C-alpha positions, 0 to 999 in steps of 0.5 A, spaced: 500 500 500 506 504 501 508 503 494 501 505 491 501 512 495 508 513 493 506 512 485 500 517 487 504 522 490 509 522 484 503 522 479 500 528 483 506 532 483 507 531 476 499 532 474 499 538 478 505 541 474 502 540 467 495 542 469 497 549 472 501 550 466 495 549 462 491 554 466 488 548 470 487 546 477 489 539 479 483 537 483 485 530 485 488 524 483 485 516 484 489 510 484 486 504 485 484 497 482 478 496 479 475 489 476 482 487 476 486 493 473 489 499 475 486 505 473 489 512 474 484 518 475 486 525 474 480 530 476 481 537 473 477 543 473 478 551 471 473 557 473 469 556 467 469 548 467 473 543 463 472 541 456 474 535 452 479 538 449 482 540 456 482 533 458 485 530 451 491 535 452 493 534 459 492 526 458 497 526 452 501 530 456 501 526 462 502 519 458 508 522 455 511 524 462 509 517 465 512 513 460 519 517 459 520 517 467 516 510 468 513 512 473 508 507 473 511 500 473 505 496 470 499 496 465 495 501 467 488 506 464 489 513 465 482 517 465 482 525 465 476 527 467 472 533 470 470 533 477 463 533 475 456 536 479 458 532 485 465 535 485 470 532 491 472 537 496 480 537 497 483 543 499 482 548 504 481 553 498 476 548 495 471 550 502 473 557 501 471 557 493 464 553 494 462 557 500 455 558 500 454 551 496 451 545 499 456 539 501 456 532 504 462 531 508 464 524 512 469 525 517 474 520 520 472 520 527 464 522 529 463 529 531 458 531 536 456 523 535 456 522 528 460 522 522 456 524 516 453 531 515 450 535 510 449 543 510 451 549 506 458 551 507 459 558 511 467 558 509 474 555 512 479 558 515 486 556 518 484 548 516 477 549 520 470 548 516 465 551 518 458 548 516 451 551 517 446 544 518 440 542 515 434 542 520 435 549 523 441 546 528 447 550 530 453 552 525 458 546 526 465 546 525 470 540 522 477 540 522 479 539 515 484 533 517 478 530 520 475 530 513 474 523 510 470 525 504 466 531 502 463 533 496 459 538 493 451 536 493 447 536 487 442 542 488 436 540 482 
């Protein structure tokens, strides 16, 4: 498992550099086995949203670098994608950017007796997320380091 994390971090470093050079933001890198094969998924975004050309461009650049530098020592499938409507929230700046939006957060450890929360983002400062919960409950603070998974919640 440690080797997988080492590969993921190296990919993240390279992808961050490539995305940034193209005016894009690296949202998240996932590297896992699916159906007996390795899949590397790189999520990119930009303010006005990413298109197919953005994904193809980044995919070509990353494939070339990964092959030349032999970053991944076995067969894998590379997928470059937009984060979609239920975008993952990973970095502190994500919680700032999407202030006022509805989110779903799961924590590593229980906070006030539970691990799943849905509410509107108030913001994030110094690694502490502020969340206005539904049902008229008091706003909640969640340390960013306690977040296991967080995503925008689609409002239709």
